[in-house]
Every structure is written in structure tokens, then in C-alpha cells.
C-alpha atoms as one frame of an Amber mdcrd trajectory, in Angstrom:
protein
  39.470 -17.698 -20.069  36.971 -18.437 -22.830  34.874 -20.583 -20.497  34.874
 -17.871 -17.828  33.749 -15.251 -20.354  30.978 -17.508 -21.592  29.782 -18.063
 -18.031  29.722 -14.336 -17.315  27.788 -13.684 -20.530  25.258 -16.356 -19.561
  24.721 -14.906 -16.099  24.360 -11.391 -17.476  21.747 -12.536 -19.981  19.700
 -14.629 -17.549  16.771 -12.743 -15.953  17.324 -12.505 -12.186  20.269 -14.857
 -12.538  21.230 -14.778  -8.867  19.113 -16.073  -5.994  18.626 -13.711  -3.041
  18.004 -16.749  -0.852  21.470 -18.063  -1.627  23.117 -14.650  -1.616  24.086
 -14.790  -5.265  26.003 -18.078  -4.870  23.913 -20.077  -7.346  21.594 -19.597
 -10.312  18.187 -18.039  -9.738  15.907 -21.002  -8.960  13.405 -21.937 -11.618
   9.753 -21.755 -10.734   6.950 -19.302 -10.205   7.740 -15.936  -8.635   5.129
 -14.921  -6.066   4.182 -11.371  -5.142   2.496 -11.675  -1.755  -0.321  -9.210
  -1.037  -1.522  -8.732   2.534  -5.142  -8.008   1.627  -7.982  -9.748  -0.237
  -8.432  -9.350  -4.006 -10.084  -6.084  -4.995  -8.108  -3.658  -2.843  -5.471
  -1.127  -3.852  -2.439  -3.233  -2.924  -3.816  -6.135  -4.937  -4.599  -3.898
  -7.924  -1.043  -2.550  -8.171   0.517  -5.986  -7.810  -1.650  -7.269 -10.662
  -0.645  -4.348 -12.878   3.049  -5.234 -12.512   2.907  -9.052 -12.455   2.333
  -9.651 -16.201   5.047  -7.147 -17.148   7.562  -8.862 -14.877   6.514 -12.257
 -16.252   7.572 -11.080 -19.701  10.767  -9.435 -18.508  11.947 -12.337 -16.388
  10.854 -15.179 -18.616   9.086 -16.984 -15.792   5.602 -16.801 -14.354   4.938
 -14.045 -11.789   1.703 -14.449  -9.858  -0.073 -12.557  -7.094  -0.888 -14.486
  -3.923  -3.278 -12.959  -1.367  -2.590 -13.600   2.322  -4.948 -11.291   4.173
  -4.753 -10.549   7.867  -3.491  -8.142  10.534  -3.459  -5.203   8.088  -0.737
  -6.707   5.915   1.507  -7.971   8.711   0.866 -11.660   8.016   1.961 -11.308
   4.390   5.068  -9.345   5.334   6.042 -12.017   7.844   5.738 -14.687   5.134
   8.214 -12.788   2.975  10.559 -12.018   5.871  10.828 -15.744   6.575  10.988
 -16.901   2.942  14.089 -18.735   1.747  13.172 -19.870  -1.770  14.421 -16.763
  -3.572  11.093 -16.518  -5.406   8.906 -14.661  -2.898   8.406 -10.885  -2.964
   6.025  -8.568  -1.128   3.870  -5.737  -2.380   4.741  -3.749   0.720   2.380
  -1.217   2.169   2.267   1.615   4.662   0.574  -0.726   7.127   3.270  -3.376
   7.194   6.303  -1.089   6.970   5.170   2.347   8.151   2.385   2.244  10.720
   2.542  -1.321  12.053   5.916  -1.051  13.800   4.662   1.967  15.759   1.450
   0.259  16.832   2.787  -3.162  17.715   6.050  -3.492  19.638   5.731  -7.293
  19.319   5.777  -7.414  15.521   6.912 -10.824  14.196   9.573  -9.111  12.083
  11.868  -6.099  12.191  10.884  -3.674   9.437  14.418  -2.228   9.359  16.474
  -5.417   9.175  14.328  -8.293   7.860  13.730  -6.963   4.343  15.388  -5.674
   1.188  13.618  -2.536  -0.100  13.346  -2.697  -3.897  11.172   0.028  -5.433
   8.519   2.536  -4.409   5.526   1.789  -6.652   3.303   4.717  -5.769   1.759
   7.061  -3.229  -1.981   7.702  -3.176  -4.333   9.814  -1.137  -6.945   8.129
   0.927 -10.428   9.256  -0.021 -13.248  10.036   2.369 -16.196   8.215   0.831
 -19.848   7.472   1.498 -22.929   5.988  -0.136 -24.334   8.252  -2.893 -27.529
   8.699  -0.849 -25.771   9.681   2.389 -27.334  12.737   4.077 -23.967  14.451
   4.671 -21.596  14.621   1.683 -19.146  17.381   2.577 -16.480  17.415   5.268
 -18.266  20.277   7.025 -21.613  18.447   7.046 -20.095  15.145   8.170 -18.384
  16.847  11.106 -21.632  18.619  12.027 -23.571  15.342  11.886 -20.939  13.543
  13.965 -21.083  16.252  16.616 -24.880  16.113  16.648 -24.841  12.327  17.076
 -21.584  11.458  18.905 -20.469   7.841  18.727 -23.087   6.791  16.162 -21.641
   7.493  12.698 -19.745   4.402  11.515 -16.420   4.576   9.661 -15.024   1.406
   8.114 -11.341   0.652   7.620  -9.270  -2.126   6.056  -8.314  -3.299   9.539
  -7.298  -2.083  12.977  -4.008  -0.268  12.613  -4.405   0.155   8.855  -3.674
   3.362   6.954  -7.425   3.950   6.719  -7.773   3.546  10.477  -4.955   6.014
  11.146  -6.468   8.498   8.680  -9.702   8.260  10.669  -7.909   8.744  13.977
  -6.198  11.862  12.639  -9.538  13.148  11.396 -11.192  12.535  14.768  -8.494
  14.536  16.531  -8.468  17.337  13.955 -12.258  17.706  13.896 -12.884  16.941
  17.564 -15.465  14.242  16.856 -16.413  10.855  18.270 -17.373   8.180  15.715
 -17.548   4.386  15.577 -14.614   2.556  13.961 -15.543  -0.677  12.141 -12.467
  -2.689  11.040 -12.601  -5.119   8.099 -10.109  -7.554   6.588  -9.248  -5.392
   3.590 -10.851  -2.827   1.317 -13.011  -5.217  -0.696 -15.363  -6.305   2.134
 -15.379  -2.750   3.487 -16.563  -1.373   0.151 -19.199  -4.084  -0.172 -20.737
  -3.058   3.150 -20.485   0.666   2.439 -22.227   0.239  -0.904 -24.838  -1.902
   0.854 -25.473   0.697   3.533 -24.102  -1.309   6.466 -21.586   1.450   7.322
 -21.761   5.198   6.787 -18.294   6.397   5.788 -14.701   5.361   5.244 -11.275
   6.675   4.478 -10.078   4.216   1.837  -7.320   4.094  -0.737  -7.821   5.914
  -4.020  -6.685   2.765  -5.824  -9.495   0.763  -4.266 -12.323   3.288  -4.509
 -11.756   4.773  -7.971 -13.603   2.080  -9.989 -16.614   2.391  -7.670 -16.576
   6.196  -7.739 -16.487   6.124 -11.546 -19.320   3.596 -11.526 -21.472   5.827
  -9.331 -21.686   3.303  -6.488 -19.576   5.363  -4.078 -19.443   9.130  -3.514
 -16.040  10.814  -3.018 -16.159  13.563  -0.377 -12.500  14.620  -0.040  -8.920
  13.413  -0.507  -6.162  13.290   2.085  -2.908  14.481   0.511  -2.185  18.173
   1.003  -2.068  18.503  -2.792  -4.844  17.322  -5.101  -4.203  14.162  -7.075
  -4.049  14.492 -10.845  -6.648  11.711 -10.958  -9.112  13.800  -8.908  -8.312
  17.424  -9.781 -11.780  18.638  -8.785 -11.991  16.795  -5.462 -11.106  19.018
  -2.493  -8.596  17.925   0.100  -9.422  17.621   3.786  -6.851  20.363   4.324
  -8.780  22.646   1.975 -11.995  21.805   3.814 -10.967  23.487   7.037  -8.201
  21.283   8.453  -4.945  22.833   7.319  -1.974  20.479   7.071  -4.065  17.306
   7.242  -2.278  14.536   5.317  -2.733  10.770   5.532  -1.473   8.925   2.464
  -1.183   5.290   1.478   1.929   4.039  -0.288   3.026   0.798  -1.914   6.389
  -0.684  -2.843   8.069  -3.936  -3.837  10.082  -5.529  -1.034  12.121  -8.737
  -0.759  13.532 -10.707   2.171  16.730  -9.596   3.881  20.216 -10.165   2.451
  19.265 -10.131  -1.208  22.265  -9.766  -3.498  22.901  -6.117  -4.454  22.925
  -7.234  -8.101  19.479  -8.791  -7.744  18.135  -5.730  -5.922  19.464  -3.520
  -8.724  17.956  -5.744 -11.422  14.502  -5.882  -9.823  14.585  -2.132  -9.185
  15.574  -1.443 -12.781  12.888  -3.714 -14.223  10.087  -2.345 -12.062  11.092
   1.207 -12.957  11.071   0.188 -16.627   7.629  -1.407 -16.285   6.211   1.682
 -14.575   7.499   3.831 -17.447   5.484   1.848 -20.026   2.566   3.950 -21.360
  -0.129   1.392 -20.521   1.209   0.895 -16.992   1.496   4.655 -16.449  -2.110
   5.020 -17.528  -3.314   2.296 -15.170  -1.305   3.637 -12.237  -2.676   7.118
 -12.865  -6.159   5.653 -13.064  -5.964   4.497  -9.452  -4.196   7.607  -8.220
  -0.748   6.067  -7.676   1.779   8.887  -8.112   5.447   9.654  -7.390   6.645
   6.040  -7.713  10.039   4.876  -8.919  13.549   5.822  -7.865  16.358   3.771
  -6.388  16.169   1.042  -3.787  18.060   3.280  -1.342  15.566   6.094  -1.850
  12.754   3.689  -1.052  14.578   2.502   2.082  15.026   6.105   3.239  11.376
   6.875   2.472  10.121   3.964   4.572  12.398   4.883   7.457  11.012   8.431
   7.465   7.458   7.079   7.377   8.115   4.926  10.442   9.363   7.964  12.341
   6.340  10.020  11.255   3.724   7.446  12.192   5.361   6.620  15.503   4.902
  10.280  16.381   1.273  10.276  15.193   0.423   7.117  17.131   1.843   8.647
  20.287   0.245  12.074  19.861  -3.174  10.657  18.946  -2.913   7.949  21.616
  -3.955   5.291  19.115  -4.619   1.875  20.589  -5.276  -1.316  18.642  -6.909
  -4.341  20.219  -4.777  -7.482  20.113
């Protein structure tokens, strides 16, 4: 009995003591924990992963690093995690990989409902309609007027075909009745580089990605895309306020693991991420990039993602969105 009690005390005290890969049948494997990000360094998904990684390193007593695997608007990274078996690989999930992607691509390499273990919602942000500070049109009204005067010529970048930024643009095109040129990139970082260099005219991009550049004066923020104004940008009008009532196209992020993780491990990761997000310095950094309304239980996050898949499937159908293979 004494030995059994000692064993239970050891397991309870060991950070992430049970391996999701082995369904809680052995000790959590030693080694580096990886948070896979489906976009290059410099974007919003990457920024949030790097805020949490050092906190989790301290909590878990083992190194937690961020690994970037860009491609297919986050789908490649999600597939890596879906197929992982080492018990040490997590995903900074994203609206692209678990909200929009399943509606756009019936041949996804994974099933967003069954191949993952939802852990924690990290945050929801508006997208921001942005342009170069010297752009001739810097209000929603003026951009729409310019697009109608020169149909098919204004260029709008996105983080990739089928990305949240792309879908925000498609919604905007339908709402405003305009024809513009979509220019897909492999993530926010290269998109922002070209926008700041004048190679493209506009973009809907994540608040997390654009905020440092807006504060630095290199990018101009035109409008935000939640129906309510973000606390980070209280003076920036929404697209809905600018003449398009009900317009909403957010980006969200959350920690996700592979399928069949032990309920105890899911609960532990959820608890620790919630604790990290409650730390004053983390709260400040999350607020700084516009990430709001994060936290909650793993089940709440699962329900949230399921509702997002239903919503975006409807949008894809109604807007007749097509993505080249």
C-alpha cells in the first residue's frame, strides 16, 4: 500500500506525467515539447505560440519550443500533429486549419473533428484592413469607391489561399460589390513585407501580426473586422460601422493535440495554459496583439471550433469561394 501511494504521489507531482501517445499507460516521455505553427515566424500564430512557450517550459520542467512548418494555410502543420505519436507534439491551431479549411477542401489529409484533442482557446482577434501609410484611399468608403472605379486592379494580399484573411476579403467583396485582385502569400510575414514595400495595395491581416507595424508607423490601419471594437484599438472603426452592418471575420487561435490524449493530460494542459494566460505579463502581451476572449475548458473550445466549421461552411457556399489546388 505504501509503494502504491508513493507511486501515485510521484505521478501527481510530475508535470504532464502521462503520455497522450501511449494513452496514459506510461510516463510522459522526456524530451523537448514542440508547438507546431503552420506559418512563418513573424505572424500572429507564431507570436502567440512564443508568448506561451517559455511559461510552459517553466511549468512543465522541460523545454517547450516553437517549430514553424508553413504551407497550405496551416494545414501542413495540423497534419503533422494529427499523425504525431511521440506524445511531445502540440499545435497552435488556427481558424484556417480547424475552421475554414474543412469547408474549402473536402480532401483534407485529416478529419478536424476526430483526429485531434482540443485543449484551450488562446484568443480571438479581429482582422484589420491595412494599407501603406501613403495609400491614396484610407477609409472603407474610399477603398470601395476606388475599387469600383478600377475593377480588378486593386491588389489585396492574404496569408494564403483559403486563409482567414482570404475569406475576410471574399466576404468584403460580396458585401461591397467590388472586384479586386487576390494575392496569396505563405503567411503574414512575407505579405507585410510586400505591403510595406508597396508591392501590394491592401490586406485583411490578423491584429496580432499587424499591431507592431501599425505602432511603428509602417502600416496604416483602416478598419477592424469584429462587430465590436477591440480594446486594443478602441478608436479604430469596424467594417460594420463603416457601412456594412453585421460584417464579421475574425481570426482565432488555440492549443490542440493529437487524438486520443488522456483526459488527465488534456485537463492538465488546459489548466496550465489558462494559468499562464492569467499571468499579468502574458495578459499584457496578449492584449497588445488584440487576442481577447481566450481561456475556458477543453470542451468549450471543442464546441467553439465545431460551430466555426458550420459557420464557414455556410460562408464558403454562399460566397462561392473556390481555392486553386
